[in-house]
N, C-alpha and C positions, 0 to 999 in steps of 0.2 A: 657637318659644317667645318670650316677651316679657320685657323688663326693666321693672319698675315703679320710676319715679322720683318719689318724693313731694317736694313743694315744688319741682317742676320749672319753675315759672314765676318763681321767685325768682332772686336773683343767681347763686349758685354752681350751683344746680340747672339753670338755663337753659343755662349753659355746658356742663354735663355732658350734657344732652339733645342739644345741638348736636354734641358729640363722638360720642355714640352713634349718632345717625342718619347722620352722615357716615361712620361705619364700616359702615353698612347694618344696624344693629340695629333690631329692632322695639321701639318705646318706648311705654309707657303712662305718662302723667303724672296724678298725683292732687295737686291744689293747691286750697286753700281760697280762694285769691285774696283774701287780706286786703290791707291797705294796701301790703305789700311784695311781693305777688305781682302780676305785671304781664304780661298776654298780649303786650304789645309786645315783651317780651324774646324771644319765640318767633316773631315776625312773619316773619322770614326763612325759618324752617322751614315754617311753615304755608302761606306763599305760594309755596314752591318745589314744583313738581309731583312732583319725585323724592322729596324728604324728607317731604312731607306724607303720602305713602302709608305711611310708617314711623311715624307719630305719631298718638296718640289721647289726648284730654284728658278727664278727669273733674274737674268742679268739686265739691269736697267736703272734709270734715274727716277727718284720719286717726283721730280719736277715734270716728268713726261706724263701728261694728263691722259693721253690715249692709251698708253701702256697700263697705267694704274687702273683706269676704268675697265680695260680688258680683263685684268686680274680679278677685279671685283665681280664682274659679270660671269666669268667662266669658272671660278674656283670656290663658289659658295662661302665667301668670307663673312664671318659674323663678328670677329674681333680683330682689332689691329693694335699692335704694339710698335710704336715708332722710335726705333733706336737710330735710324739713319740720320747722320749729322757729320759735318766737319767739326772736329772736337778738340783740336790742339791750339791752345792759346798762343804759343809762340808763332805758329804758322799764320794765325789770324792777324798778328801784328805785322808780319811780313807782307801779307796780301789777304784782304778781307772779302773779296768778291765772292768766292766759292761758299763762304760761310753764310752770306746773305741769301744766296740762291737756295742752298740745301736746307738751312735751318729755319728759313722763313717762307720762301716761295714753295719749297717742297712740302712743308706742313700744310700750307693753304691747299695745294692740290689734293693731298690725302684727306683733308677735312671735307672738301667739296665732294669727292667721290663717296666718302662715308655718309654724307648727308643724302646724296642721291640714291644710294643703294640701301640705306636704312640699317646700318650695322648696330649691334647690341652693345659694343664697348669699344672705346678708343682710349688707349693709354698713351699719353704724350710724355716722353722721357725728357725731363728738363735737368737742371743742375743746381747745386747750391751756389754756384758762382753768380747766378742772377741777382743775389742779394748784395754782392760787393763785399768789402772788408767788414768783418765783425770786430769792432773796437773793444767791445765788452759783451758779456753774456752770449746768448745763442739766438739765431734767427728763428722766429716762428713763421708759419705759413702765411700769416696775415701781415707780416712786416713788408715795408715798401721794398721794391726792387731798385737796385742801384748798380747795374753792371758797369764794369770799368775797363773792358777791352772788347774788341770786335766780336770775339767768340761769345762771351757771356751776353753781350747785347743782342746778338742774333738769336741765341737761345731764349732770352727773355721775350723777344718778339714772337717766336713760335709758341712759347708758353702762354702768352696773353691772347694770341690769336685763337688757340685751342679753347681757352676759357670763354672767349667771345662767342664761339659757336655753341657752347653750352647755354649761355645766357640768351642768345638771340634765337637759336634754332632747337634748343633742348637736345642737342646731340650728346649722347651719353659719354661724357669726357671725364677722365681722371688724369691729373697731372702729378708726376712724381719729381721731386728734386733731391737727388742723391749727392752725398759727399764723394770725395775722391775714391775711385775704385782701384783695386789691385788684384793680381792673380795671374793664372796661366793664360797664355795666348795674347797678352797685351803688347801692342805694337811698341817697339823699343825706342820710340821718340819720347815716350812719357817718363817721368822722373824715376820711378822704381825700376822698371825693366831696363832703362838706359843705364842706370848706375850698376845694376846687377851685371849686365852683359859687358859694360866697359871694365868693371872690376875683374871679371873672369878673364878678359883679354889683357889685363894689366894696362889699361888705358886710363887717362885722367878722368875724374868724375867732376864735371863742371857744376859747382854749387853756386847758385845765384846769391849775390850779396853776402850778408853775414850768416845766411842759412837758418835764420831764426823765424822764418815764415812758418805759420802753423796750418796744418791740414788735418782734417778728420778722415780716417781711412776706413772704408767698408770693403770687405772681401766681395768679389764679384758674385760668388755663389750666394752670399747673404742678400745682396742687392736683387738678384734674380728671384730668390725665394720671396722677398718682400713684394715684388711686382706681381708674382703669382698669387700671393695672399690678397693683394688689393683688387685683383681681377674678380675675386669672389666676394670680398668683404668690404671693399671701398665704396664710398658713396659718390654718385655721379655729381660732377660740378665741383669736386673738392680737390685741394692740393695736399700732398703728403710728403713731408720730409723723410728721407731714408738715410740714416747715419750709422756709423759703426761704433760711436762712442770711444774713438781712439785718436784723440788729438795728440799730434807729435810735431816737434820742430823738425824741419827738413834735415838739419844737420844731424839730429839724433837718428833719423832713419838712415842717412848715409853712413853713419858710424856703425849702426847695427849691421848693415849689409857688408861693410868692410870686415867687421869682426866675424861674422858668420862664414865668410869666404876665406878668413885668415890672410887677408891682404894688408899691406902697410897703409897707415893713415895718410901717408904722403901722396897717395893717389887722389885724395880729395883736394881740389883746387877751387878756392873762392874766386868767382869771376864777376864781371860787371853785371849788376842786377838787371832783370827784365824790365822793360818799360811798363809803367803803370801796374807794377806787381802788387796784387792784393796781399796784405800782411797776414790775415787770419780768416779762415772760414770756420764757422761753427753752426751746427743745427740743433734746434730743440725738436726732438722726435717724440714728444709726449703724445701727440695726436695719434700716431701710428701705434705706439705702445698701448694706448687705451683700447685699441681694437683687439689686442692680444698678440702682437708680433714684436719680437726683439731679435737682434742679430745673435748668431751662435758662435761665430768664429773669432777667437781672441787674436789680436793683431800679432802677438809674438809667435803664435802657432801658424797663422796664415802667412806671415812673411817668410818664415823658414820653409814652409811648403812651396811657396812661390820661388824662392831661391833654388830649391832642389829641382823644381820643374825646369828652370832655365839652364841649370847644369846638365840635366838629362835630355834636354831637347835643343842642343846647340845647332843642329842642322837646320831647325825651323828658323831660328833668329839670324844665323849667319847668312842664310840666303837673302834675308831682308836687308841686313846691314851692309849694303853695297849699292852701287848705282844711284837711284833716286835718293835713297836714304842718305848716302854720304854727301851728295850734293847739298841736300838740305842741312845736314849736320855741320858741314864746313861753313855754309852761309850763316848759320845761327851762332856758331861757337868760335870759329877760328879767330875772330877779332877780339874775343873776350879773354882768351888764354894769354898769360904772360909770355913774352918772347923767351924762347929757349936760351939758356945761358951757354956761351961758347966755352 
């Protein structure tokens, strides 16, 4: 039997593919290979004679019902882990349409196929952002959802649709809501890789507002390990928060990156804040901890390893940071930077 990993050429998905094939699992990847899907993320798997035998790729959209059903019928799928998503808040603010299609309609297509073919486990990857801003304390899985941007709203829709298929059809669903991920292979539009790569190139680091927004950071390898754990030990129909226990102000993370790269603090520029910017995310992960799982990677160690990866893999991200990326970057940030002094 095979595990279907949608979005398996993306950041978190590629790490999970690597984890599965290294365990000897037969993996089928379905990825649309949009701007954030990158086959280079899977290069080590494809070029290894041992792991390549355990790996098969389909290029396509999870909204394509015919393709999804073909994969289920021909590849002996018994488990699906759905990473496929439009995932960048800033892009969702500029244009929300693709987020609604992938994060909601795509989930529906996968759920319908899973129901028809009788899979054993469906893991829906959600996000802590569905809760909205945590003004105090930390969100538990039973707290109300209050998404505040098109991305988090679309993820909340997919999250609740998956739960509805558990309640209505008893489809074996588990929903995970993770805090902010970081690590190798993350597309450089996101906060940490953007700031690392900009700093390496001596470019300005556009820090939203006062920079005192709070995020909890979980290393991508810890996140994947938690999903693997829940595939075996999680209870159907349940939601599990996955956090790193590493709450940090954005400005402190920016300063850490600057210090580690020995760059001047003047590279950090406070720019106009993002529309509807959530002030703080925080997760109560006691439910997952009670099952026996906790993260292993300390943020200080993980961020240093991440910085080193981007230093040592500049060819990977420099190929990305042109063309479509620069068009998006200029659209998102050019009007936020202060005019250059003559």
